[in-house]
C-alpha positions as CSV (number, residue, x, y, z in Angstrom):
1,M,-30.6,-71.6,-36.2
2,F,-31.6,-72.1,-32.6
3,V,-29.9,-69.9,-30.0
4,T,-30.0,-70.9,-26.4
5,R,-30.2,-68.3,-23.6
6,K,-26.9,-69.4,-22.2
7,S,-25.1,-68.8,-25.6
8,L,-26.8,-65.3,-25.9
9,V,-25.5,-64.3,-22.4
10,A,-22.1,-65.5,-23.3
11,F,-22.1,-63.5,-26.6
12,F,-23.0,-60.2,-24.8
13,A,-20.4,-60.9,-22.0
14,V,-17.7,-61.3,-24.6
15,G,-18.8,-58.2,-26.5
16,F,-18.9,-56.1,-23.3
17,G,-15.4,-57.3,-22.3
18,C,-14.0,-56.3,-25.7
19,C,-15.5,-52.8,-25.4
20,L,-14.0,-52.4,-22.0
21,L,-10.6,-53.6,-23.1
22,F,-10.7,-51.1,-26.0
23,I,-11.5,-48.2,-23.8
24,I,-8.7,-49.0,-21.3
25,V,-6.1,-49.5,-24.0
26,V,-7.0,-47.0,-26.7
27,N,-8.9,-44.4,-24.7
28,P,-10.9,-42.8,-27.6
29,F,-12.1,-40.0,-25.3
30,D,-8.5,-38.8,-24.7
31,K,-8.7,-35.9,-27.2
32,Y,-11.8,-34.5,-25.3
33,T,-10.3,-34.9,-21.8
34,S,-7.1,-33.0,-22.9
35,Q,-9.3,-29.9,-23.5
36,I,-11.4,-30.1,-20.3
37,G,-8.5,-28.8,-18.1
38,T,-8.8,-29.4,-14.4
39,T,-12.3,-31.0,-14.7
40,N,-11.0,-34.3,-16.0
41,I,-14.0,-36.7,-16.1
42,F,-12.2,-39.4,-18.0
43,L,-8.5,-40.2,-18.0
44,S,-5.5,-37.8,-18.0
45,P,-4.7,-36.2,-21.4
46,S,-1.8,-37.8,-23.3
47,P,1.4,-35.8,-23.7
48,T,0.8,-35.7,-27.5
49,E,-2.5,-33.9,-27.3
50,S,-1.6,-31.6,-24.4
51,S,1.5,-30.4,-26.4
52,K,-1.0,-28.8,-28.8
53,V,-2.1,-26.2,-26.2
54,K,-0.1,-23.0,-26.1
55,T,-0.6,-20.5,-23.3
56,K,-0.2,-16.9,-24.2
57,S,-0.7,-14.0,-21.7
58,E,-2.0,-11.0,-23.5
59,D,-2.0,-7.6,-21.9
60,I,-5.3,-6.1,-23.0
61,S,-5.3,-3.4,-20.4
62,N,-6.8,0.0,-20.9
63,S,-3.6,1.9,-21.3
64,D,-3.3,5.6,-21.8
65,D,-0.6,8.2,-22.0
66,T,0.6,7.4,-18.5
67,G,1.5,3.8,-18.7
68,N,-1.0,2.7,-15.9
69,D,-2.9,-0.4,-16.8
70,T,-5.8,-1.9,-15.1
71,E,-6.1,-5.5,-16.1
72,T,-4.0,-8.3,-17.5
73,V,-5.9,-11.3,-19.0
74,S,-4.3,-14.7,-19.6
75,V,-5.7,-16.2,-22.8
76,T,-5.2,-19.9,-23.7
77,E,-5.4,-20.8,-27.4
78,T,-5.1,-24.2,-29.1
79,V,-2.5,-24.5,-31.8
80,D,-1.7,-27.6,-33.8
81,K,2.0,-27.8,-33.8
82,E,2.0,-29.8,-37.1
83,T,0.4,-26.8,-38.9
84,Q,2.7,-24.2,-37.4
85,P,5.3,-22.5,-39.7
86,E,8.9,-23.6,-39.1
87,S,9.8,-20.3,-37.4
88,S,7.1,-20.9,-34.8
89,K,8.0,-24.6,-34.1
90,Q,11.3,-23.5,-32.6
91,E,9.4,-21.8,-29.8
92,E,6.1,-23.6,-29.4
93,T,5.3,-22.1,-26.1
94,K,5.7,-18.4,-25.8
95,V,4.6,-17.3,-22.4
96,I,4.6,-13.5,-21.8
97,D,4.3,-13.4,-18.0
98,L,5.3,-10.0,-16.8
99,A,3.6,-10.3,-13.3
100,L,2.3,-6.9,-13.8
101,S,-0.8,-7.4,-11.7
102,S,0.3,-9.9,-9.1
103,P,0.1,-8.7,-5.5
104,Q,3.6,-9.2,-4.4
105,P,5.7,-7.1,-2.0
106,S,8.5,-4.8,-3.2
107,T,11.1,-7.1,-1.9
108,T,10.1,-10.1,-4.1
109,L,13.1,-11.2,-6.0
110,Y,11.2,-12.6,-9.0
111,P,8.0,-11.7,-10.8
112,R,5.2,-14.3,-10.7
113,G,6.2,-17.4,-12.7
114,K,9.9,-16.3,-13.0
115,G,11.5,-18.0,-10.1
116,P,15.0,-19.5,-10.0
117,E,15.6,-22.9,-11.7
118,S,16.8,-24.3,-8.4
119,A,16.5,-23.4,-4.7
120,N,20.2,-22.7,-4.5
121,Q,20.4,-20.5,-7.5
122,E,21.3,-16.9,-6.9
123,P,19.0,-14.3,-8.4
124,K,20.4,-12.7,-11.5
125,H,19.0,-9.2,-10.7
126,K,18.3,-8.5,-7.1
127,I,15.4,-6.1,-6.6
128,P,15.9,-3.2,-4.1
129,D,13.1,-2.7,-1.6
130,S,11.2,0.4,-2.6
131,N,10.6,1.3,1.1
132,L,14.4,1.8,1.4
133,H,14.5,4.3,-1.4
134,I,11.9,6.9,-0.3
135,K,13.6,10.2,-0.3
136,D,12.7,13.1,2.0
137,T,10.7,15.7,0.0
138,Q,13.0,18.6,0.9
139,Q,16.1,16.5,0.1
140,V,14.8,15.8,-3.4
141,L,14.1,19.5,-4.0
142,D,17.5,20.6,-2.6
143,F,19.2,18.1,-4.8
144,V,17.4,19.2,-8.0
145,H,17.9,22.9,-7.2
146,H,21.6,22.3,-6.6
147,Q,22.0,20.3,-9.9
148,C,20.1,22.9,-11.9
149,E,22.4,25.7,-10.6
150,K,25.6,23.7,-10.9
151,F,24.9,22.8,-14.6
152,N,23.4,26.2,-15.5
153,Q,20.0,24.8,-16.4
154,T,17.9,27.4,-14.4
155,T,16.5,29.9,-16.9
156,A,13.7,31.5,-14.9
157,L,14.6,34.9,-13.4
158,P,14.3,35.4,-9.7
159,G,10.6,35.7,-8.7
160,E,9.6,34.2,-12.1
161,A,8.3,30.7,-13.0
162,K,8.0,28.9,-16.3
163,K,5.0,26.8,-17.0
164,P,5.2,23.0,-17.2
165,R,3.4,21.2,-20.1
166,L,0.1,20.7,-18.3
167,L,-1.1,22.1,-14.9
168,I,-4.4,20.8,-13.4
169,V,-6.4,21.8,-10.4
170,P,-9.5,20.0,-9.1
171,K,-12.9,21.8,-9.5
172,N,-13.0,22.3,-5.7
173,W,-9.5,23.8,-5.6
174,R,-10.5,26.3,-3.0
175,E,-11.1,23.5,-0.5
176,H,-8.2,21.3,-1.7
177,R,-5.5,23.5,-2.9
178,I,-3.4,21.2,-5.1
179,L,-1.8,21.9,-8.4
180,Y,-0.7,18.8,-10.4
181,A,1.8,18.9,-13.4
182,S,0.9,16.0,-15.6
183,N,3.9,14.1,-16.9
184,P,3.2,11.2,-19.3
185,K,4.1,7.7,-18.3
186,T,4.5,8.5,-14.6
187,G,1.2,7.5,-13.2
188,S,-1.0,10.4,-14.2
189,T,-4.0,8.3,-14.8
190,S,-4.1,7.3,-11.2
191,F,-3.7,11.0,-10.2
192,K,-6.5,12.1,-12.4
193,K,-8.8,9.4,-11.1
194,W,-8.0,10.6,-7.7
195,Y,-8.9,14.2,-8.7
196,C,-12.3,12.8,-9.9
197,R,-12.8,11.3,-6.4
198,I,-11.8,14.5,-4.7
199,Q,-14.4,16.3,-6.9
200,G,-17.2,14.0,-5.7
201,D,-17.1,11.1,-8.1
202,E,-17.9,8.1,-5.9
203,R,-17.9,5.4,-8.5
204,P,-15.3,2.6,-8.3
205,Y,-12.0,3.7,-9.8
206,A,-12.4,1.0,-12.5
207,S,-15.5,2.8,-13.7
208,I,-13.9,6.2,-13.9
209,T,-12.7,6.6,-17.5
210,N,-11.7,9.2,-20.0
211,V,-9.7,10.9,-17.3
212,H,-7.5,12.8,-19.8
213,A,-10.4,15.0,-21.0
214,M,-9.4,18.3,-19.4
215,G,-13.0,19.5,-19.1
216,K,-13.4,17.1,-16.1
217,Y,-11.3,19.3,-13.9
218,G,-11.1,22.9,-12.6
219,K,-9.9,25.9,-14.5
220,F,-6.5,27.2,-13.5
221,N,-7.6,30.7,-14.9
222,E,-10.0,30.9,-12.0
223,V,-7.0,30.8,-9.6
224,F,-5.5,33.7,-11.5
225,D,-8.7,35.7,-11.1
226,W,-8.9,34.9,-7.4
227,V,-5.3,35.9,-6.7
228,E,-5.6,39.1,-8.7
229,E,-8.5,40.2,-6.5
230,D,-6.3,39.9,-3.5
231,L,-3.2,41.4,-5.1
232,G,-4.9,44.3,-6.8
233,R,-2.8,43.7,-9.9
234,E,-2.4,41.3,-12.8
235,A,-1.2,37.9,-11.4
236,Q,1.8,36.1,-12.9
237,L,2.2,32.3,-12.9
238,I,4.3,32.3,-9.8
239,D,1.6,34.3,-8.0
240,A,-1.2,31.9,-9.0
241,A,0.9,28.9,-8.0
242,R,2.0,30.2,-4.6
243,P,-1.2,29.3,-2.6
244,L,-1.4,25.8,-4.1
245,Y,0.6,22.7,-3.2
246,K,2.5,21.9,-6.4
247,V,3.3,18.3,-7.3
248,V,4.9,16.6,-10.3
249,A,5.8,12.9,-10.7
250,V,9.0,11.8,-12.5
251,R,10.4,8.4,-13.4
252,N,13.6,6.7,-14.3
253,P,14.0,7.5,-18.1
254,L,14.9,4.0,-18.9
255,T,11.7,2.5,-17.5
256,K,9.7,5.5,-18.7
257,L,10.8,4.9,-22.3
258,M,10.2,1.2,-22.0
259,S,6.7,1.9,-20.7
260,G,6.0,4.3,-23.6
261,F,7.2,1.6,-26.1
262,R,5.0,-1.1,-24.6
263,D,2.0,1.2,-24.6
264,K,2.3,3.2,-27.9
265,I,4.1,0.6,-30.1
266,L,3.5,-2.9,-28.9
267,R,-0.1,-2.5,-27.8
268,R,-1.3,-0.1,-30.4
269,T,0.1,-1.6,-33.6
270,K,-0.6,-5.0,-35.1
271,T,3.0,-5.9,-35.5
272,G,4.7,-4.0,-32.7
273,I,6.7,-2.2,-35.4
274,K,6.8,1.4,-36.6
275,E,8.3,2.1,-40.0
276,P,11.3,4.1,-38.7
277,M,12.4,1.1,-36.7
278,L,12.9,-0.9,-40.0
279,Q,15.6,1.6,-41.0
280,Y,17.8,0.2,-38.2
281,N,16.7,-3.5,-38.4
282,P,15.1,-4.4,-41.8
283,D,14.7,-8.0,-40.6
284,L,12.1,-7.1,-38.0
285,N,8.8,-8.9,-38.4
286,I,5.8,-9.8,-36.3
287,N,7.6,-12.8,-34.9
288,S,10.6,-10.8,-33.7
289,T,11.0,-10.7,-29.9
290,D,10.0,-7.6,-28.0
291,A,13.6,-7.0,-27.1
292,E,14.7,-7.0,-30.7
293,K,11.9,-4.6,-31.6
294,Y,12.8,-2.4,-28.6
295,A,16.4,-2.2,-29.7
296,A,15.4,-0.8,-33.1
297,F,12.9,1.5,-31.4
298,V,15.6,2.9,-29.1
299,E,17.8,3.6,-32.1
300,A,15.0,5.4,-33.9
301,V,14.3,7.5,-30.8
302,V,17.9,8.6,-30.1
303,N,18.2,9.5,-33.8
304,R,15.0,11.6,-33.7
305,K,13.3,9.4,-36.3
306,I,10.4,8.7,-33.8
307,V,9.5,11.9,-31.9
308,N,6.7,11.8,-29.4
309,M,6.2,13.5,-26.0
310,H,6.1,10.1,-24.3
311,F,9.6,9.3,-25.5
312,T,11.4,12.6,-24.9
313,P,13.3,13.8,-21.8
314,Q,11.0,15.0,-19.0
315,W,13.1,17.5,-17.1
316,Q,12.6,20.3,-19.7
317,K,8.9,19.9,-20.4
318,M,8.1,19.6,-16.7
319,K,10.4,22.6,-15.9
320,V,12.0,21.0,-12.9
321,C,14.5,23.8,-12.8
322,D,12.1,26.7,-13.4
323,F,8.9,25.9,-11.5
324,P,8.6,26.1,-7.7
325,Y,7.4,22.6,-6.9
326,D,6.6,21.6,-3.4
327,M,7.1,17.9,-4.2
328,I,8.9,16.2,-7.0
329,M,7.5,12.7,-6.5
330,Q,9.0,9.5,-7.9
331,T,6.7,7.0,-9.7
332,E,8.8,4.2,-8.1
333,T,7.6,5.3,-4.6
334,T,4.3,7.1,-5.2
335,N,2.4,4.9,-2.8
336,Q,4.5,6.1,0.1
337,Q,4.8,9.8,-1.0
338,I,1.2,10.3,-1.8
339,K,0.4,10.3,1.9
340,E,2.3,13.5,2.4
341,V,0.4,15.1,-0.5
342,Q,-2.9,14.0,1.1
343,K,-1.9,15.6,4.4
344,K,-0.8,18.9,2.8
345,T,-4.0,19.2,0.7
346,H,-6.6,17.9,3.2
347,T,-7.5,14.9,1.0
348,E,-6.8,12.1,3.5
349,E,-10.4,10.9,3.2
350,F,-10.0,10.2,-0.5
351,E,-8.1,7.0,-1.0
352,F,-5.5,7.1,-3.8
353,P,-6.2,4.5,-6.5
354,G,-3.8,1.6,-6.3
355,S,-1.8,0.7,-9.3
356,R,1.2,-1.6,-9.8
357,S,3.7,1.2,-9.5
358,E,2.1,2.8,-6.5
359,Q,1.8,-0.5,-4.6
360,G,5.5,-1.1,-4.9
361,Y,5.4,-4.5,-6.6
362,D,5.7,-3.1,-10.2
363,S,9.3,-2.5,-9.5
364,V,9.8,-6.3,-9.4
365,A,8.5,-6.8,-12.9
366,T,10.0,-3.5,-14.1
367,V,13.6,-4.4,-13.2
368,H,13.5,-7.9,-14.7
369,L,11.7,-6.6,-17.8
370,A,14.2,-3.8,-18.2
371,H,17.1,-6.2,-18.2
372,E,15.3,-8.3,-20.8
373,F,14.4,-5.4,-23.1
374,Y,17.8,-3.7,-22.9
375,S,19.6,-7.0,-23.5
376,K,19.5,-6.4,-27.2
377,V,20.6,-2.8,-27.1
378,R,24.2,-2.6,-28.2
379,P,26.7,-0.9,-25.8
380,E,27.4,2.0,-28.1
381,L,23.6,2.5,-28.6
382,M,23.2,2.4,-24.8
383,E,25.7,5.2,-24.5
384,K,23.7,7.3,-27.0
385,L,20.6,6.6,-25.0
386,Y,22.2,7.8,-21.8
387,H,23.3,10.9,-23.6
388,Y,19.8,11.5,-24.9
389,F,18.4,11.4,-21.4
390,R,21.5,12.9,-19.7
391,W,19.7,15.7,-18.0
392,D,17.0,13.5,-16.6
393,F,19.8,11.5,-14.9
394,I,21.9,14.4,-13.9
395,L,19.2,16.8,-12.6
396,L,16.9,14.2,-11.0
397,G,19.5,11.7,-9.6
398,Y,18.3,8.6,-11.4
399,T,20.4,5.5,-11.9
400,K,21.8,3.6,-14.9
401,L,20.8,0.0,-15.6
402,D,23.9,-1.4,-14.0
403,N,23.5,0.5,-10.7
404,P,22.4,-1.8,-7.9
405,N,19.8,0.8,-6.9
406,F,18.2,0.9,-10.3
407,P,15.5,2.1,-11.0
408,Y,15.5,4.4,-8.0
409,L,17.2,7.7,-7.2
410,D,20.8,7.5,-5.9
411,F,22.1,10.8,-4.5
412,D,25.3,9.1,-3.4
413,Q,26.4,8.1,-6.9
414,D,29.2,10.0,-8.5
415,I,27.1,12.0,-11.0
416,D,30.2,13.6,-12.6
417,K,31.8,10.2,-13.2
418,E,28.7,8.5,-14.4
419,F,27.3,11.3,-16.7
420,G,30.0,14.0,-16.9
421,D,31.2,12.9,-20.4
422,Y,27.7,13.4,-21.8
423,V,27.7,17.1,-21.1
424,K,31.4,18.0,-21.2
425,D,31.2,19.8,-24.6
426,E,27.5,20.6,-24.8
427,M,26.4,22.4,-21.6
428,G,23.0,23.9,-22.0
429,E,22.3,22.2,-25.4
430,D,18.6,22.3,-26.1
431,E,16.5,19.1,-26.3
432,P,14.5,18.3,-29.4
433,A,11.9,21.0,-30.0
434,S,9.2,18.8,-31.4
435,E,7.2,17.0,-28.8
436,S,3.9,16.6,-30.5
437,P,1.9,13.6,-29.3
438,S,1.3,12.5,-32.9
439,A,4.6,13.3,-34.5
440,N,5.9,10.3,-36.5
441,T,3.7,7.9,-34.5
């Protein structure tokens, strides 16, 4: 069959037109463009394909016994919703966005990504400005001493001191006379990194690791020897502590417990569940919400089924009534208070490592997260929790969840009214004796 040039050109023109029409109407490249993201070299992804992408923010921070984290990484994973189990289809997009590393001021009303649904909507939980809650150092000490005396919690004899759980001096303590009492989940990682810098470690703070190895720091026994040479007799704890500036950090027990749960339970177990929690909620599983798991965890803690130094009251192990601290610092306002510590110890040249708590914007995420986590805790269980931590509240002046000043100190609150019932018939009752880091966990 003879084919003319004109008919051949017409054939190819028709074929090209059909291909172009197919691309425009069907868009066979659509499934590729939906995975390219912002670099869209073809057409926009269809709603069907884009619905298969689920974003999950995973906190893979290096967390230790202090609750300070260094990095939050957002991971995007592709999930075909047709292959998801029925329980997962109900909540196809689970976004865990705690705004834990977003640089926002302490007056921000919402964490990153958690704004109001409309511009006119009132915030559910207004966040107090941390700068308005900085307490004078002597005011804090006077309050604690008064409460300790009022409630008969001072056990040290006059001229005597009782040792907190862990006292640390830097190697060059003769030059920088500071004594730090390490309290878990109150920012001690930052403090220990700062110690490393004081001692001469000039590496970036992110490169300073293994800070809980006590061999990194000075020996407190050397202070005893030094004091004994001057005294001409055996030195007691109060003698060795006297020439040093003594600091401890404390934290609202509600957020401190929550921090311990997130670090020791959620991050360090595959399911976010410890066996004792199942005694209180047998239906817990890997798909349960964090708040549901936390409610069972709280019940296990207050019933002493989970015992760990990270989850127990801090007042007793830090000896707030029996050790002569020069500063009882609050984790919620560390960034402002550390400046006074630097001045007193001649360490102004050593910048304190910034963390979310110290920079003031962790309080934003903490308040919202606390209301979320405690939303599943039954009222009667909440009362047991307040009783469990009663002395942390009474002696330190911390606030309940429903106090507008939560999570800060509030010396104007009616302590007797808020917490009096918890100690009415049990003044001086001892806290749980077991505080082993590995007990039951």
